N, CA, C and O of each residue as an XYZ file, in Angstrom:
856
protein
N       3.215     31.774    -13.486
C       2.781     30.384    -13.322
C       1.262     30.341    -13.133
O       0.695     31.171    -12.422
N       0.618     29.380    -13.767
C      -0.836     29.321    -13.696
C      -1.358     28.624    -12.452
O      -2.540     28.762    -12.134
N      -0.512     27.871    -11.728
C      -0.950     27.166    -10.524
C      -0.025     27.497     -9.354
O       1.195     27.562     -9.505
N      -0.629     27.703     -8.193
C       0.167     27.789     -6.977
C       0.941     26.490     -6.841
O       0.429     25.424     -7.183
N       2.175     26.566     -6.342
C       2.979     25.352     -6.219
C       4.066     25.547     -5.174
O       4.378     26.672     -4.783
N       4.628     24.452     -4.737
C       5.821     24.472     -3.906
C       6.944     23.808     -4.687
O       6.704     23.060     -5.635
N       8.181     24.094     -4.269
C       9.316     23.545     -5.011
C      10.480     23.277     -4.074
O      10.759     24.063     -3.168
N      11.148     22.171     -4.300
C      12.426     21.850     -3.659
C      13.486     22.006     -4.740
O      13.518     21.239     -5.702
N      14.354     23.004     -4.578
C      15.381     23.298     -5.576
C      16.744     23.006     -4.958
O      17.135     23.688     -4.011
N      17.476     22.022     -5.458
C      18.795     21.701     -4.894
C      19.772     22.868     -5.048
O      19.580     23.759     -5.876
N      20.802     22.835     -4.242
C      21.874     23.827     -4.383
C      22.606     23.604     -5.701
O      22.736     22.473     -6.171
N      23.078     24.686     -6.284
C      23.809     24.583     -7.540
C      23.038     25.191     -8.690
O      21.949     25.735     -8.506
N      23.604     25.096     -9.861
C      23.027     25.737    -11.034
C      22.133     24.824    -11.854
O      21.325     25.309    -12.647
N      22.257     23.513    -11.683
C      21.489     22.597    -12.517
C      22.125     22.452    -13.897
O      23.267     22.871    -14.086
N      21.424     21.875    -14.856
C      20.048     21.391    -14.734
C      19.942     20.133    -13.880
O      20.862     19.318    -13.821
N      18.778     19.997    -13.213
C      18.574     18.906    -12.268
C      17.576     17.881    -12.799
O      16.640     18.232    -13.517
N      17.780     16.616    -12.442
C      16.692     15.655    -12.664
C      15.467     16.146    -11.909
O      15.582     16.717    -10.824
N      14.302     15.922    -12.487
C      13.095     16.599    -11.996
C      11.957     15.625    -11.759
O      11.711     14.724    -12.561
N      11.265     15.822    -10.642
C      10.053     15.067    -10.319
C       8.898     16.056    -10.204
O       8.963     17.008     -9.426
N       7.853     15.829    -10.975
C       6.620     16.604    -10.830
C       5.672     15.754     -9.993
O       5.180     14.724    -10.456
N       5.415     16.189     -8.754
C       4.634     15.409     -7.781
C       3.221     15.974     -7.704
O       3.029     17.140     -7.360
N       2.236     15.144     -8.023
C       0.850     15.590     -8.193
C       0.008     15.025     -7.038
O      -0.163     13.811     -6.919
N      -0.502     15.902     -6.209
C      -1.201     15.481     -4.989
C      -2.584     14.902     -5.283
O      -3.088     14.980     -6.404
N      -3.178     14.322     -4.248
C      -4.493     13.721     -4.360
C      -5.611     14.642     -3.901
O      -5.382     15.797     -3.542
N      -6.826     14.107     -3.920
C      -8.051     14.842     -3.577
C      -8.011     15.327     -2.129
O      -7.760     14.554     -1.205
N      -8.262     16.614     -1.957
C      -8.333     17.185     -0.618
C      -7.004     17.573     -0.029
O      -6.951     18.044      1.107
N      -5.911     17.388     -0.774
C      -4.575     17.739     -0.277
C      -4.191     19.113     -0.834
O      -5.061     19.906     -1.194
N      -2.895     19.386     -0.902
C      -2.444     20.695     -1.374
C      -1.029     20.583     -1.948
O      -0.456     19.496     -2.018
N      -0.488     21.717     -2.352
C       0.863     21.756     -2.907
C       1.926     21.353     -1.900
O       3.052     21.038     -2.283
N       1.586     21.359     -0.620
C       2.563     21.007      0.419
C       2.574     19.513      0.722
O       3.471     19.029      1.412
N       1.596     18.784      0.219
C       1.369     17.413      0.667
C       2.524     16.478      0.354
O       2.907     15.679      1.208
N       3.087     16.554     -0.833
C       4.129     15.623     -1.261
C       5.532     16.212     -1.189
O       6.512     15.528     -1.485
N       5.631     17.474     -0.798
C       6.945     18.110     -0.776
C       7.877     17.434      0.223
O       9.095     17.466      0.047
N       7.323     16.822      1.269
C       8.148     16.131      2.252
C       8.930     14.966      1.688
O       9.883     14.505      2.316
N       8.549     14.475      0.511
C       9.305     13.394     -0.127
C      10.618     13.890     -0.722
O      11.538     13.103     -0.941
N      10.706     15.190     -0.983
C      11.838     15.724     -1.751
C      13.208     15.340     -1.186
O      14.075     14.937     -1.961
N      13.448     15.447      0.136
C      14.783     15.070      0.639
C      15.102     13.593      0.494
O      16.263     13.194      0.583
N      14.068     12.770      0.268
C      14.266     11.328      0.178
C      14.514     10.851     -1.249
O      14.997      9.738     -1.455
N      14.190     11.680     -2.228
C      14.294     11.272     -3.628
C      15.615     11.739     -4.210
O      15.955     12.920     -4.128
N      16.354     10.819     -4.792
C      17.658     11.135     -5.393
C      18.555     11.856     -4.396
O      19.289     12.776     -4.756
N      18.486     11.422     -3.124
C      19.303     12.022     -2.054
C      19.128     13.532     -1.963
O      20.060     14.250     -1.602
N      17.943     14.008     -2.288
C      17.660     15.430     -2.217
C      18.211     16.241     -3.364
O      18.115     17.468     -3.355
N      18.795     15.573     -4.366
C      19.438     16.282     -5.470
C      18.540     16.408     -6.706
O      18.999     16.797     -7.780
N      17.269     16.077     -6.541
C      16.317     16.256     -7.643
C      15.500     17.520     -7.403
O      15.165     17.850     -6.265
N      15.189     18.210     -8.470
C      14.223     19.294     -8.421
C      12.838     18.669     -8.293
O      12.442     17.859     -9.130
N      12.100     19.042     -7.250
C      10.768     18.479     -7.033
C       9.751     19.620     -7.081
O       9.825     20.564     -6.295
N       8.813     19.520     -8.005
C       7.800     20.546     -8.209
C       6.440     19.976     -7.840
O       6.056     18.911     -8.323
N       5.712     20.687     -6.982
C       4.433     20.190     -6.456
C       3.323     21.199     -6.743
O       3.100     22.106     -5.942
N       2.629     21.059     -7.862
C       1.543     21.983     -8.181
C       0.297     21.695     -7.348
O       0.114     20.585     -6.848
N      -0.545     22.695     -7.208
C      -1.788     22.562     -6.446
C      -2.977     22.572     -7.394
O      -3.072     23.436     -8.266
N      -3.876     21.623     -7.229
C      -5.041     21.531     -8.091
C      -5.927     22.757     -8.005
O      -5.948     23.428     -6.973
N      -6.665     23.067     -9.073
C      -7.477     24.281     -9.124
C      -8.855     24.164     -8.484
O      -9.549     25.170     -8.334
N      -9.269     22.947     -8.100
C     -10.608     22.740     -7.537
C     -10.519     22.786     -6.013
O      -9.721     22.058     -5.421
N     -11.322     23.625     -5.374
C     -11.315     23.708     -3.915
C     -12.198     22.610     -3.318
O     -13.252     22.276     -3.859
N     -11.740     22.056     -2.188
C     -12.420     20.943     -1.524
C     -12.529     21.260     -0.037
O     -11.504     21.274      0.644
N     -13.724     21.516      0.500
C     -13.846     21.721      1.949
C     -13.457     20.444      2.690
O     -13.988     19.371      2.401
N     -12.538     20.553      3.636
C     -12.065     19.384      4.376
C     -12.314     19.513      5.881
O     -11.956     18.616      6.645
N     -12.912     20.596      6.304
C     -13.187     20.793      7.720
C     -13.574     22.241      7.959
O     -13.481     23.064      7.048
N     -14.010     22.567      9.183
C     -14.396     23.942      9.486
C     -13.260     24.930      9.193
O     -12.203     24.886      9.822
N     -13.497     25.804      8.243
C     -12.500     26.803      7.903
C     -11.283     26.274      7.185
O     -10.295     26.995      7.046
N     -11.320     25.031      6.722
C     -10.166     24.420      6.067
C     -10.523     24.012      4.640
O     -11.609     23.499      4.371
N      -9.588     24.254      3.749
C      -9.798     23.902      2.352
C      -8.663     23.017      1.854
O      -7.491     23.258      2.142
N      -9.035     22.001      1.110
C      -8.073     21.221      0.360
C      -8.306     21.496     -1.114
O      -9.078     22.381     -1.483
N      -7.627     20.726     -1.948
C      -7.692     21.002     -3.387
C      -7.701     19.697     -4.170
O      -7.259     18.655     -3.685
N      -8.209     19.779     -5.373
C      -8.240     18.621     -6.252
C      -8.065     19.052     -7.695
O      -7.929     20.237     -8.000
N      -8.071     18.063     -8.574
C      -7.845     18.323     -9.994
C      -9.131     18.313    -10.798
O      -9.212     18.934    -11.858
N     -10.127     17.618    -10.301
C     -11.465     17.611    -10.882
C     -12.400     17.122     -9.795
O     -11.965     16.399     -8.899
N     -13.687     17.495     -9.844
C     -14.613     17.076     -8.788
C     -14.768     15.555     -8.738
O     -14.859     14.892     -9.772
N     -14.796     15.019     -7.526
C     -15.072     13.598     -7.296
C     -16.445     13.462     -6.661
O     -16.766     14.153     -5.694
N     -17.253     12.562     -7.213
C     -18.590     12.316     -6.692
C     -18.753     10.817     -6.477
O     -18.457     10.035     -7.380
N     -19.221     10.394     -5.293
C     -19.320      8.960     -5.002
C     -20.152      8.219     -6.045
O     -21.223      8.670     -6.450
N     -19.631      7.073     -6.467
C     -20.327      6.166     -7.391
C     -20.681      6.826     -8.719
O     -21.625      6.410     -9.390
N     -19.923      7.853     -9.098
C     -20.184      8.566    -10.349
C     -18.917      8.556    -11.198
O     -17.842      8.880    -10.694
N     -19.020      8.195    -12.468
C     -17.831      8.212    -13.321
C     -17.225      9.608    -13.420
O     -17.905     10.612    -13.211
N     -15.954      9.652    -13.737
C     -15.263     10.924    -13.914
C     -15.911     11.688    -15.070
O     -16.125     11.141    -16.152
N     -16.219     12.966    -14.818
C     -16.791     13.815    -15.866
C     -15.671     14.205    -16.832
O     -14.701     14.836    -16.411
N     -15.777     13.847    -18.122
C     -14.657     14.086    -19.043
C     -14.342     15.565    -19.243
O     -13.180     15.918    -19.445
N     -15.350     16.440    -19.193
C     -15.096     17.872    -19.368
C     -14.330     18.418    -18.175
O     -13.365     19.164    -18.340
N     -14.759     18.046    -16.965
C     -14.072     18.507    -15.756
C     -12.657     17.948    -15.686
O     -11.726     18.643    -15.280
N     -12.503     16.691    -16.082
C     -11.175     16.082    -16.089
C     -10.261     16.825    -17.066
O      -9.108     17.112    -16.745
N     -10.770     17.131    -18.242
C      -9.962     17.817    -19.252
C      -9.519     19.191    -18.765
O      -8.408     19.621    -19.072
N     -10.362     19.882    -18.017
C      -9.989     21.193    -17.492
C      -8.799     21.078    -16.544
O      -7.863     21.875    -16.613
N      -8.841     20.083    -15.660
C      -7.717     19.865    -14.757
C      -6.464     19.452    -15.495
O      -5.363     19.882    -15.152
N      -6.627     18.615    -16.510
C      -5.483     18.138    -17.277
C      -4.813     19.273    -18.043
O      -3.585     19.351    -18.084
N      -5.600     20.142    -18.642
C      -5.048     21.285    -19.372
C      -4.272     22.196    -18.424
O      -3.184     22.668    -18.756
N      -4.842     22.440    -17.231
C      -4.162     23.299    -16.256
C      -2.834     22.691    -15.823
O      -1.834     23.399    -15.698
N      -2.824     21.384    -15.594
C      -1.592     20.724    -15.158
C      -0.560     20.705    -16.277
O       0.620     20.949    -16.026
N      -0.973     20.425    -17.489
C      -0.030     20.398    -18.608
C       0.588     21.778    -18.826
O       1.779     21.894    -19.116
N      -0.229     22.823    -18.685
C       0.294     24.181    -18.820
C       1.307     24.479    -17.724
O       2.331     25.115    -17.970
N       1.013     24.012    -16.505
C       1.964     24.215    -15.406
C       3.300     23.547    -15.714
O       4.356     24.152    -15.527
N       3.258     22.313    -16.181
C       4.497     21.589    -16.479
C       5.287     22.328    -17.555
O       6.504     22.474    -17.441
N       4.605     22.792    -18.594
C       5.293     23.539    -19.657
C       6.005     24.764    -19.087
O       7.165     25.024    -19.404
N       5.292     25.514    -18.239
C       5.870     26.733    -17.669
C       6.999     26.416    -16.688
O       8.054     27.051    -16.715
N       6.771     25.442    -15.835
C       7.741     25.148    -14.779
C       9.059     24.643    -15.348
O      10.123     24.977    -14.827
N       9.004     23.851    -16.399
C      10.236     23.319    -16.974
C      11.045     24.399    -17.695
O      12.236     24.227    -17.958
N      10.385     25.506    -18.008
C      11.116     26.652    -18.552
C      11.664     27.550    -17.445
O      12.766     28.086    -17.562
N      10.891     27.710    -16.373
C      11.262     28.638    -15.304
C      12.344     28.087    -14.387
O      13.245     28.817    -13.974
N      12.254     26.788    -14.065
C      13.180     26.173    -13.118
C      14.334     25.482    -13.862
O      14.206     25.159    -15.043
N      15.463     25.255    -13.169
C      16.626     24.624    -13.820
C      16.458     23.111    -13.953
O      17.218     22.333    -13.377
N      15.454     22.717    -14.720
C      15.142     21.299    -14.909
C      15.902     20.738    -16.091
O      16.140     21.437    -17.075
N      16.282     19.482    -15.995
C      16.855     18.761    -17.126
C      15.686     18.156    -17.909
O      15.065     17.209    -17.427
N      15.371     18.663    -19.080
C      14.189     18.190    -19.804
C      14.282     16.736    -20.232
O      13.272     16.132    -20.591
N      15.486     16.163    -20.200
C      15.653     14.760    -20.565
C      15.477     13.821    -19.377
O      15.495     12.601    -19.540
N      15.308     14.383    -18.189
C      15.167     13.549    -16.981
C      14.029     14.087    -16.123
O      14.252     14.633    -15.043
N      12.814     13.926    -16.619
C      11.623     14.377    -15.909
C      10.726     13.168    -15.656
O      10.375     12.437    -16.582
N      10.365     12.971    -14.406
C       9.489     11.868    -14.008
C       8.240     12.448    -13.360
O       8.320     13.417    -12.606
N       7.095     11.861    -13.653
C       5.843     12.227    -13.006
C       5.587     11.308    -11.824
O       5.876     10.112    -11.876
N       5.041     11.880    -10.758
C       4.653     11.107     -9.580
C       3.258     11.570     -9.189
O       3.048     12.755     -8.931
N       2.312     10.656     -9.143
C       0.945     11.024     -8.792
C       0.401     10.147     -7.689
O       0.505      8.922     -7.758
N      -0.183     10.765     -6.664
C      -0.778     10.026     -5.553
C      -2.291     10.146     -5.633
O      -2.828     11.249     -5.737
N      -2.986      8.998     -5.583
C      -4.436      8.942     -5.581
C      -4.996      9.657     -6.813
O      -4.691      9.249     -7.934
N      -5.806     10.710     -6.645
C      -6.345     11.416     -7.804
C      -5.221     11.956     -8.692
O      -5.370     12.043     -9.911
N      -4.104     12.313     -8.072
C      -2.962     12.768     -8.852
C      -2.427     11.711     -9.793
O      -1.820     12.036    -10.814
N      -2.646     10.433     -9.459
C      -2.229      9.361    -10.350
C      -2.978      9.389    -11.668
O      -2.395      9.113    -12.716
N      -4.280      9.723    -11.632
C      -5.045      9.831    -12.870
C      -4.485     10.927    -13.761
O      -4.389     10.772    -14.978
N      -4.111     12.055    -13.122
C      -3.527     13.142    -13.899
C      -2.187     12.701    -14.508
O      -1.853     13.059    -15.637
N      -1.440     11.924    -13.739
C      -0.179     11.410    -14.250
C      -0.372     10.472    -15.432
O       0.370     10.542    -16.412
N      -1.373      9.589    -15.341
C      -1.656      8.702    -16.470
C      -1.944      9.518    -17.725
O      -1.434      9.213    -18.803
N      -2.759     10.548    -17.579
C      -3.161     11.352    -18.730
C      -1.953     12.048    -19.354
O      -1.769     12.003    -20.570
N      -1.132     12.689    -18.527
C       0.037     13.392    -19.065
C       1.030     12.432    -19.698
O       1.501     12.659    -20.813
N       1.346     11.357    -18.983
C       2.401     10.451    -19.450
C       2.003      9.692    -20.702
O       2.825      9.503    -21.599
N       0.751      9.254    -20.775
C       0.336      8.438    -21.909
C       0.003      9.279    -23.136
O      -0.010      8.768    -24.255
N      -0.266     10.564    -22.930
C      -0.481     11.451    -24.083
C       0.844     11.968    -24.648
O       0.963     12.204    -25.850
N       1.834     12.143    -23.777
C       3.123     12.675    -24.215
C       4.269     11.832    -23.643
O       5.105     12.356    -22.908
N       4.320     10.556    -23.964
C       5.317      9.674    -23.344
C       6.755     10.073    -23.653
O       7.663      9.758    -22.884
N       6.970     10.759    -24.765
C       8.320     11.159    -25.134
C       8.885     12.220    -24.193
O      10.096     12.443    -24.180
N       8.038     12.872    -23.413
C       8.494     13.953    -22.530
C       9.009     13.444    -21.188
O       9.726     14.162    -20.492
N       8.652     12.215    -20.816
C       8.878     11.764    -19.453
C       9.681     10.471    -19.407
O       9.546      9.588    -20.253
N      10.528     10.401    -18.373
C      11.330      9.198    -18.161
C      10.548      8.118    -17.429
O      11.023      6.990    -17.299
N       9.365      8.449    -16.955
C       8.557      7.456    -16.275
C       7.454      8.098    -15.466
O       7.369      9.320    -15.345
N       6.602      7.231    -14.910
C       5.481      7.647    -14.076
C       5.405      6.738    -12.864
O       5.375      5.515    -13.001
N       5.374      7.330    -11.676
C       5.112      6.591    -10.445
C       3.660      6.853    -10.043
O       3.306      7.977     -9.688
N       2.832      5.829    -10.096
C       1.406      5.944     -9.812
C       1.134      5.291     -8.457
O       1.204      4.068     -8.333
N       0.826      6.094     -7.449
C       0.775      5.638     -6.073
C      -0.650      5.701     -5.523
O      -1.304      6.742     -5.586
N      -1.125      4.569     -4.982
C      -2.435      4.507     -4.336
C      -3.513      5.099     -5.235
O      -4.290      5.950     -4.802
N      -3.558      4.650     -6.481
C      -4.457      5.271     -7.449
C      -5.242      4.221     -8.207
O      -5.147      3.029     -7.918
N      -6.011      4.668     -9.171
C      -6.799      3.776    -10.020
C      -6.748      4.321    -11.445
O      -6.384      5.478    -11.659
N      -7.110      3.493    -12.410
C      -7.050      3.868    -13.826
C      -8.384      3.470    -14.440
O      -8.525      2.366    -14.966
N      -9.370      4.375    -14.373
C     -10.729      3.997    -14.780
C     -10.840      3.705    -16.270
O     -10.075      4.215    -17.090
N     -11.810      2.873    -16.587
C     -11.996      2.438    -17.972
C     -12.234      3.611    -18.903
O     -11.730      3.622    -20.026
N     -13.014      4.623    -18.443
C     -13.337      5.744    -19.322
C     -12.099      6.583    -19.665
O     -12.011      7.135    -20.762
N     -11.146      6.681    -18.733
C      -9.910      7.403    -19.033
C      -9.045      6.593    -19.987
O      -8.493      7.138    -20.942
N      -8.925      5.294    -19.732
C      -8.115      4.444    -20.608
C      -8.641      4.466    -22.039
O      -7.864      4.482    -22.993
N      -9.968      4.467    -22.183
C     -10.561      4.447    -23.518
C     -10.311      5.756    -24.265
O     -10.264      5.766    -25.496
N     -10.151      6.855    -23.533
C      -9.980      8.165    -24.167
C      -8.539      8.457    -24.558
O      -8.276      9.416    -25.283
N      -7.598      7.635    -24.083
C      -6.184      7.907    -24.335
C      -5.709      7.206    -25.605
O      -6.142      6.093    -25.902
N      -4.820      7.856    -26.351
C      -4.342      7.255    -27.598
C      -3.358      6.122    -27.337
O      -2.584      6.164    -26.380
N      -3.395      5.122    -28.187
C      -2.375      4.074    -28.190
C      -1.338      4.436    -29.244
O      -1.690      4.788    -30.370
N      -0.090      4.352    -28.891
C       0.964      4.662    -29.861
C       2.195      3.847    -29.543
O       2.329      3.302    -28.447
N       3.086      3.766    -30.499
C       4.341      3.049    -30.292
C       5.186      3.721    -29.221
O       6.011      3.063    -28.588
N       4.996      5.026    -29.007
C       5.811      5.758    -28.041
C       5.515      5.354    -26.603
O       6.370      5.509    -25.731
N       4.307      4.834    -26.342
C       4.004      4.403    -24.975
C       4.646      3.059    -24.646
O       4.786      2.701    -23.477
N       5.030      2.327    -25.673
C       5.619      1.015    -25.437
C       6.971      1.178    -24.754
O       7.857      1.867    -25.259
N       7.114      0.539    -23.606
C       8.359      0.630    -22.864
C       8.430      1.804    -21.909
O       9.437      1.962    -21.219
N       7.382      2.650    -21.841
C       7.382      3.741    -20.869
C       7.411      3.150    -19.465
O       6.519      2.375    -19.121
N       8.404      3.486    -18.640
C       8.467      2.912    -17.291
C       7.327      3.428    -16.402
O       7.134      4.637    -16.272
N       6.593      2.525    -15.806
C       5.524      2.872    -14.872
C       5.702      2.045    -13.604
O       5.797      0.819    -13.659
N       5.747      2.720    -12.478
C       5.748      2.070    -11.166
C       4.381      2.266    -10.546
O       3.933      3.401    -10.380
N       3.711      1.177    -10.201
C       2.418      1.260     -9.529
C       2.570      0.647     -8.139
O       2.977     -0.506     -7.997
N       2.239      1.433     -7.119
C       2.327      0.981     -5.732
C       0.952      1.102     -5.087
O       0.269      2.115     -5.241
N       0.552      0.054     -4.359
C      -0.771      0.092     -3.721
C      -0.725     -0.622     -2.377
O       0.036     -1.568     -2.177
N      -1.558     -0.145     -1.471
C      -1.676     -0.764     -0.156
C      -2.731     -1.857     -0.137
O      -3.837     -1.674     -0.647
N      -2.390     -2.982      0.446
C      -3.347     -4.100      0.495
C      -4.556     -3.769      1.362
O      -5.622     -4.361      1.192
N      -4.395     -2.820      2.297
C      -5.502     -2.444      3.180
C      -6.049     -1.055      2.846
O      -6.637     -0.398      3.705
N      -5.861     -0.615      1.626
C      -6.343      0.714      1.244
C      -7.870      0.753      1.352
O      -8.551      0.025      0.630
N      -8.429      1.598      2.251
C      -9.875      1.638      2.418
C     -10.584      2.540      1.411
O     -11.808      2.484      1.293
N      -9.847      3.357      0.695
C     -10.453      4.304     -0.241
C     -10.452      3.794     -1.674
O     -11.418      4.000     -2.409
N      -9.385      3.135     -2.067
C      -9.277      2.574     -3.417
C      -8.930      1.101     -3.252
O      -7.782      0.742     -2.994
N      -9.939      0.261     -3.404
C      -9.766     -1.162     -3.134
C      -8.698     -1.775     -4.027
O      -8.444     -1.308     -5.137
N      -8.083     -2.829     -3.516
C      -6.994     -3.483     -4.231
C      -7.448     -3.993     -5.593
O      -6.665     -3.997     -6.543
N      -8.701     -4.420     -5.700
C      -9.195     -4.911     -6.990
C      -9.156     -3.814     -8.050
O      -8.938     -4.097     -9.229
N      -9.365     -2.570     -7.639
C      -9.317     -1.460     -8.601
C      -7.882     -1.213     -9.066
O      -7.648     -0.855    -10.220
N      -6.934     -1.404     -8.166
C      -5.529     -1.287     -8.565
C      -5.169     -2.373     -9.573
O      -4.456     -2.113    -10.543
N      -5.664     -3.593     -9.343
C      -5.395     -4.694    -10.272
C      -6.024     -4.415    -11.641
O      -5.417     -4.687    -12.677
N      -7.244     -3.870    -11.635
C      -7.902     -3.534    -12.901
C      -7.094     -2.487    -13.667
O      -6.916     -2.588    -14.881
N      -6.612     -1.484    -12.939
C      -5.805     -0.452    -13.578
C      -4.515     -1.004    -14.152
O      -4.104     -0.637    -15.252
N      -3.879     -1.893    -13.396
C      -2.647     -2.526    -13.875
C      -2.905     -3.265    -15.187
O      -2.100     -3.189    -16.115
N      -4.024     -3.978    -15.259
C      -4.334     -4.740    -16.463
C      -4.640     -3.809    -17.641
O      -4.280     -4.113    -18.779
N      -5.297     -2.683    -17.376
C      -5.575     -1.731    -18.457
C      -4.285     -1.111    -18.981
O      -4.144     -0.870    -20.180
N      -3.357     -0.858    -18.086
C      -2.075     -0.279    -18.507
C      -1.326     -1.223    -19.441
O      -0.588     -0.781    -20.322
N      -1.518     -2.521    -19.243
C      -0.823     -3.492    -20.096
C      -1.173     -3.288    -21.566
O      -0.361     -3.585    -22.442
N      -2.379     -2.781    -21.844
C      -2.781     -2.546    -23.230
C      -1.939     -1.473    -23.909
O      -1.880     -1.413    -25.137
N      -1.287     -0.627    -23.114
C      -0.465      0.443    -23.672
C       0.988      0.004    -23.875
O       1.795      0.751    -24.428
N       1.314     -1.198    -23.429
C       2.663     -1.710    -23.632
C       3.719     -1.068    -22.755
O       4.900     -1.074    -23.104
N       3.311     -0.513    -21.617
C       4.287      0.141    -20.742
C       5.181     -0.895    -20.069
O       4.852     -2.080    -20.013
N       6.320     -0.421    -19.559
C       7.225     -1.269    -18.783
C       6.777     -1.198    -17.326
O       7.182     -0.297    -16.591
N       5.941     -2.148    -16.910
C       5.262     -2.073    -15.625
C       6.077     -2.693    -14.496
O       6.618     -3.791    -14.625
N       6.150     -1.962    -13.387
C       6.629     -2.504    -12.121
C       5.493     -2.326    -11.129
O       5.106     -1.198    -10.826
N       4.956     -3.424    -10.621
C       3.809     -3.360     -9.710
C       4.218     -3.889     -8.340
O       4.773     -4.982     -8.226
N       3.935     -3.092     -7.287
C       4.285     -3.494     -5.931
C       3.104     -3.257     -4.998
O       2.401     -2.251     -5.099
N       2.903     -4.210     -4.086
C       1.894     -4.071     -3.031
C       2.579     -4.113     -1.674
O       3.590     -4.791     -1.492
N       2.004     -3.366     -0.713
C       2.552     -3.321      0.638
C       1.428     -3.376      1.659
O       0.283     -3.032      1.364
N       1.774     -3.817      2.869
C       0.804     -3.854      3.961
C       0.636     -2.441      4.513
O       1.318     -2.035      5.454
N      -0.280     -1.713      3.907
C      -0.549     -0.333      4.314
C      -1.913      0.067      3.773
O      -2.519     -0.652      2.979
N      -2.385      1.228      4.219
C      -3.648      1.749      3.743
C      -3.443      2.723      2.602
O      -2.632      2.486      1.707
N      -4.184      3.825      2.639
C      -4.090      4.852      1.599
C      -2.983      5.822      1.999
O      -3.246      6.930      2.469
N      -1.754      5.390      1.808
C      -0.604      6.104      2.371
C       0.668      5.567      1.732
O       0.631      4.688      0.871
N       1.798      6.119      2.175
C       3.105      5.611      1.773
C       3.906      5.317      3.034
O       4.343      6.241      3.720
N       4.099      4.060      3.341
C       4.934      3.675      4.477
C       6.385      3.523      4.017
O       6.651      3.493      2.816
N       7.323      3.427      4.961
C       8.745      3.431      4.594
C       9.135      2.414      3.537
O       9.947      2.723      2.665
N       8.579      1.206      3.588
C       8.952      0.200      2.582
C       8.527      0.644      1.187
O       9.238      0.397      0.213
N       7.375      1.295      1.085
C       6.914      1.786     -0.209
C       7.787      2.938     -0.692
O       8.094      3.033     -1.880
N       8.185      3.811      0.225
C       9.075      4.916     -0.148
C      10.415      4.373     -0.630
O      10.989      4.897     -1.585
N      10.915      3.335      0.017
C      12.177      2.724     -0.419
C      12.054      2.171     -1.840
O      12.970      2.317     -2.650
N      10.914      1.535     -2.137
C      10.703      1.011     -3.489
C      10.642      2.144     -4.502
O      11.174      2.030     -5.606
N       9.997      3.227     -4.124
C       9.921      4.397     -4.994
C      11.310      4.979     -5.236
O      11.653      5.318     -6.368
N      12.100      5.093     -4.185
C      13.452      5.647     -4.320
C      14.315      4.799     -5.254
O      15.032      5.330     -6.102
N      14.239      3.491     -5.093
C      15.049      2.604     -5.947
C      14.636      2.710     -7.409
O      15.484      2.758     -8.301
N      13.342      2.746     -7.646
C      12.853      2.845     -9.020
C      13.262      4.178     -9.640
O      13.681      4.224    -10.796
N      13.142      5.261     -8.876
C      13.503      6.581     -9.388
C      15.010      6.671     -9.682
O      15.422      7.316    -10.645
N      15.807      6.030     -8.857
C      17.264      6.093     -9.052
C      17.661      5.573    -10.430
O      18.636      6.046    -11.014
N      16.922      4.616    -10.945
C      17.230      4.059    -12.264
C      16.773      4.969    -13.391
O      17.264      4.859    -14.515
N      15.835      5.870    -13.102
C      15.291      6.744    -14.142
C      15.914      8.118    -14.152
O      15.951      8.778    -15.191
N      16.410      8.563    -12.998
C      16.953      9.917    -12.892
C      18.480      9.949    -12.911
O      19.076     11.023    -12.829
C-alpha cells in the first residue's frame, strides 16, 4: 500500500459495502475511523488513508494533509495533483486488497478531504455510489479543471456544513454547492448549528444518506 491507513473490517468474508473516509488538514488516518461503528450499523468496510504531507500541529506533534494549504492563496494545481494521484493509487490498491464490494463504494471527505473527494468522484463517477462532502469547499480553480460528462449527472452528493463554521465560512459552502450544480449531480444539502465538526444530528443525516447508497 502506498499510504499509511487504518481500516474497520466487519466480521465475515465480504464483499462489504465500502466507505473511503478522507481526513482533513492536520488530522491523520485515525481521525475519521471513529465513524465506522456508526455507518451501516458497523457492517461497512471503512478505509481511512493518511495524507502524504506532514503538518506540524504542536510541539513534537505532526498532522497530515493532502496538499499544502497557505492562507489567502489559491490551491497549487501541481501540489493538488500529487495528492490526488497518491489517493487514487491508494483506492485502486485498497479495493483489491480488502474484501470490498466494487459496486458499493462511497467516498467521504471532511474539510480538505472533501476537495480530494470532489476530484476522485467527478473524474471517475462510474466507480462510486456517491460522495459525502463534509465541512468543505469547492474552489473555482478545481471546478474549472474537472471534466463535465454525462456520467456525473445524477451522481449522489451529500454536502453538510455548520452554520457557525469558523474555518470555512457558510458562504463558501453555498458557492461550492452552486458550482456542483453545473455537473448535474444529485445534490442533498444540509446545514446544522455547529462549527467545523460533526455533531450527532449531522452524523444521523450522514447515516441516513449512506443507508440509501450502501
